[in-house]
C-alpha angles and dihedrals in degrees: 000000000000132000121224110245110221109242121202104245089213111082096183134004127189111179108304092346114096127184112204125209089230090059090049091054088055090051089050090051092052092047092050091049091053091048095048093040091057090047088049089060087071093056125091134293092016096057093055098047111106136174125033093344096052118131122236143173088263089062090055091051093050092046089053093050094047091041092055090051090049093048094049098043096036093042093052096043091044092054091049094048101037102037110024109014095146094050096048093044086059093042104032095163090062089067084080093053094096091155088071090066130239121136130161123211092207091052089048089050091056090045091054091049089054091047092050090049088058092046093049092048094046093047096038092236125143108266096226091048087058092048092049089052094051102041100077091047095058108068096067088057089052089051090052090052091054089053087056091050090053094048089051090050092233136130093034122179137257123276114292134201112276086233093063104111094214096039107134134207113222105194091191088065089070093245134090094206119111118262136189111267089232092173087066092047091053091045090055098040108034093029118034102017094044090047093052092048094047097042094051092044094048096049089083124061106265133185110276113273095022097100092048088047093054090051092051093047095040097049093043093052096044094046090047090055094044091052090067087068100037121091109249118238109276093228092053109027117178119336132202116339089013090285124142125233089254090057094048090052089051093057097071089040092059093042090050090050092050091051091047093051093048094047095051115115131198111280114274097030 
């Protein structure tokens, strides 16, 4: 088995100014989104749209800005509502204490949907066309976030068999028993594998909604699987049917994706 090597969360410090690795992973996520978004402009149907509804680099920049706002606001509110509603109802001002940690992907997902609604309305673009554009550009950002989780030595996995070659001891967990490096699992599943699937699928012109549907189904399924290896939150533990909160939040996401895929119609109808 392996032992987690403590990594200094500060990548660079000059006087009172500190640059954290976690912040750098966010910058990497934003840079990857811009790169992939501009490549996405060459895919159909976006490359062939002309006139007032044409797509441009400025659209990618605006989507990134609004998406970041949706992730931060939705992720924080989602964590407060999904994971600790009682506590934050009693301490509402602490909802603003983002430096204390506490973000939810599923809340961020809803926040991005709201942000894309605003973008589609303001630019007079079809909402599902916007979602289909965005979906393949997201998984690399999720992968970057998991790298940040690993560097911070957080969100470690459940106990693993001592025979597991890549089982890892996380001393900061309070135990010297090997665990699954669930951050790595999620990096590979929700990040790299989902990106490859979506990018290859989205390279061809698909019925509107289908690309967004594949993201919803793919992320939901892969996160559901990864949760079997990730240590549940101490204050929640496992819920009904021995499923974690993350798994329960993935269920409607997958069902929504299935409905979305089935309801898609050929473009133009």
